ZAMARGU-4260 file (C-alpha; in steps of 0.2 Angstrom, whole numbers, plus 5000, padded with zeros to 4 digits):
<rodrens>
0) 5043/4814/4627 | 5041/4822/4643 | 5052/4835/4651 | 5060/4822/4663 | 5064/4811/4648
5) 5071/4824/4638 | 5082/4829/4653 | 5088/4812/4655 | 5092/4810/4637 | 5102/4826/4638
10) 5111/4821/4653 | 5115/4803/4646 | 5121/4811/4629 | 5132/4824/4640 | 5139/4810/4650
15) 5143/4800/4634 | 5152/4814/4627 | 5162/4818/4643 | 5167/4800/4645 | 5174/4800/4627
20) 5185/4815/4632 | 5190/4813/4650 | 5199/4799/4656 | 5197/4801/4675 | 5181/4794/4681
25) 5180/4805/4696 | 5180/4820/4686 | 5167/4814/4675 | 5156/4809/4689 | 5158/4826/4697
30) 5154/4835/4681 | 5138/4823/4677 | 5132/4827/4695 | 5134/4846/4692 | 5126/4844/4677
35) 5111/4835/4685 | 5110/4849/4698 | 5109/4862/4684 | 5095/4853/4676 | 5086/4852/4693
40) 5088/4871/4694 | 5080/4873/4677 | 5065/4863/4682 | 5064/4873/4697 | 5065/4889/4687
45) 5051/4882/4676 | 5039/4879/4691 | 5042/4896/4697 | 5038/4903/4679 | 5022/4893/4679
50) 5018/4897/4696 | 5019/4916/4692 | 5009/4915/4677 | 4996/4906/4687 | 4996/4919/4700
55) 4994/4934/4687 | 4979/4925/4680 | 4971/4923/4697 | 4973/4941/4700 | 4965/4945/4684
60) 4952/4933/4688 | 4948/4941/4705 | 4947/4958/4697 | 4934/4952/4685 | 4924/4944/4699
65) 4924/4961/4708 | 4918/4969/4691 | 4904/4956/4691 | 4898/4961/4708 | 4899/4979/4702
70) 4888/4976/4687 | 4875/4967/4698 | 4874/4982/4709 | 4872/4993/4694 | 4858/4983/4687
75) 4849/4984/4704 | 4851/5002/4705 | 4846/5004/4687 | 4830/4995/4689 | 4827/5005/4706
80) 4828/5020/4694 | 4816/5012/4682 | 4831/5012/4670 | 4830/4996/4662 | 4841/5000/4648
85) 4855/5003/4659 | 4851/4988/4669 | 4852/4978/4653 | 4869/4985/4649 | 4876/4981/4666
90) 4870/4964/4665 | 4878/4962/4647 | 4895/4968/4654 | 4892/4956/4668 | 4890/4941/4656
95) 4906/4947/4646 | 4916/4947/4662 | 4908/4930/4668 | 4915/4923/4650 | 4932/4930/4653
100) 4932/4923/4670 | 4927/4906/4663 | 4942/4906/4652 | 4954/4912/4665 | 4948/4897/4676
105) 4952/4886/4662 | 4970/4893/4659 | 4972/4893/4678 | 4967/4875/4680 | 4979/4871/4665
110) 4993/4880/4674 | 4989/4872/4690 | 4990/4854/4682 | 5007/4859/4673 | 5014/4865/4689
115) 5009/4849/4698 | 5017/4839/4684 | 5033/4849/4685 | 5034/4847/4704 | 5031/4829/4704
120) 5045/4828/4691 | 5056/4839/4701 | 5054/4827/4716 | 5057/4812/4705 | 5073/4820/4697
125) 5079/4826/4715 | 5077/4808/4720 | 5088/4802/4705 | 5101/4815/4709 | 5102/4810/4726
130) 5104/4792/4721 | 5116/4797/4708 | 5127/4806/4721 | 5128/4791/4733 | 5132/4780/4718
135) 5145/4793/4713 | 5154/4794/4728 | 5154/4774/4730 | 5161/4773/4712 | 5174/4786/4716
140) 5179/4778/4732 | 5182/4762/4723 | 5191/4770/4708 | 5203/4779/4720 | 5206/4763/4730
145) 5210/4754/4713 | 5221/4768/4708 | 5231/4768/4724 | 5232/4749/4723 | 5238/4751/4705
150) 5252/4764/4710 | 5258/4753/4724 | 5258/4737/4712 | 5267/4748/4700 | 5279/4755/4712
155) 5283/4737/4719 | 5286/4731/4701 | 5297/4745/4697 | 5307/4741/4714 | 5308/4723/4709
160) 5315/4727/4692 | 5327/4740/4699 | 5333/4726/4712 | 5334/4714/4698 | 5345/4726/4689
165) 5355/4729/4704 | 5358/4711/4706 | 5364/4708/4688 | 5375/4723/4691 | 5382/4715/4706
170) 5385/4699/4697 | 5394/4707/4683 | 5405/4717/4695 | 5410/4701/4704 | 5413/4692/4688
175) 5424/4706/4681 | 5433/4707/4698 | 5437/4689/4697 | 5443/4690/4680 | 5455/4704/4684
180) 5462/4695/4699 | 5464/4680/4689 | 5473/4691/4675 | 5484/4699/4688 | 5489/4682/4695
185) 5494/4676/4679 | 5505/4691/4675 | 5513/4690/4691 | 5517/4671/4688 | 5523/4674/4669
190) 5534/4688/4676 | 5542/4678/4690 | 5545/4664/4677 | 5554/4676/4666 | 5542/4674/4652
195) 5537/4693/4653 | 5551/4705/4653 | 5551/4722/4662 | 5551/4735/4648 | 5560/4747/4660
200) 5575/4735/4664 | 5590/4731/4654 | 5591/4713/4660 | 5584/4699/4651 | 5580/4681/4656
205) 5598/4675/4655 | 5605/4689/4666 | 5592/4685/4679 | 5598/4666/4678 | 5616/4671/4680
210) 5613/4684/4693 | 5604/4670/4703 | 5618/4659/4701 | 5630/4672/4707 | 5619/4674/4722
215) 5619/4656/4726 | 5638/4654/4724 | 5640/4669/4736 | 5629/4661/4749 | 5638/4645/4747
220) 5655/4653/4749 | 5649/4662/4765 | 5642/4646/4771 | 5659/4637/4768 | 5668/4651/4777
225) 5656/4649/4792 | 5660/4629/4792 | 5678/4633/4792 | 5677/4645/4807 | 5667/4633/4817
230) 5678/4618/4813 | 5695/4626/4818 | 5711/4628/4808 | 5717/4609/4812 | 5711/4593/4802
235) 5711/4576/4807 | 5723/4563/4802 | 5710/4555/4790 | 5708/4572/4781 | 5726/4574/4780
240) 5729/4557/4772 | 5714/4560/4761 | 5721/4576/4754 | 5738/4569/4752 | 5731/4554/4742
245) 5722/4568/4731 | 5737/4578/4729 | 5746/4561/4723 | 5732/4557/4711 | 5731/4575/4703
250) 5741/4578/4687 | 5749/4595/4692 | 5754/4598/4673 | 5736/4596/4667 | 5730/4608/4682
255) 5743/4620/4677 | 5739/4619/4659 | 5720/4623/4662 | 5724/4638/4674 | 5735/4645/4660
260) 5720/4644/4648 | 5709/4653/4660 | 5722/4666/4662 | 5722/4668/4644 | 5703/4669/4642
265) 5702/4683/4656 | 5716/4693/4648 | 5707/4692/4631 | 5691/4698/4640
</rodrens>
């Protein structure tokens, strides 16, 4: 598994773990984006480390190459002095340096290859991060729009439910008001009819009827007085004759007997 594959696997694992803990997709996407940027920084640090190692090997190789030239000069000077033994020793050192240079060249080439691969993977990872950022912002915008729409819908639903409750409350209030009005009217009617008695009054239904009769007789008496005043003190011949006829037909003894009985009743009372 390559470095990029391992990075992708780690990122996916972290994303899945985050999604299981966090409910807000916006926070999850932002966190994942920061994680990917951290992974990119790790790749960049790896490239820097490889490059530094390659540079150190190149410096060491350059020094060895300088030593090779030095040993060549030593060998020429030794032969000029007819010191073949010294020339041989210089050439042996030269060969040892050349072997080291060859090994260093292999290591430098390997590091160069690693550096190139890492730079390629870095470029690919950066492209993926940029693409993820674009998708992240798109998904966040859609989520925020859907969240806002959901809040509005929930608010409207709540207002609808509240208005429905208010409507039911008004309907119940109207029904209760109508019931109270009907009850009050019924109580008034029953009280007027004498079915219900006033607990603060000593009068009963019979007293009320007698009072009504007394009031009616008083009114009739006053009306009779008014009629007498408007008609004058004189009566017509017909009225006189009628009264005389009535007087003749009345049994004065019976009348006197009844009056005597009324006097006795009033005296007993």
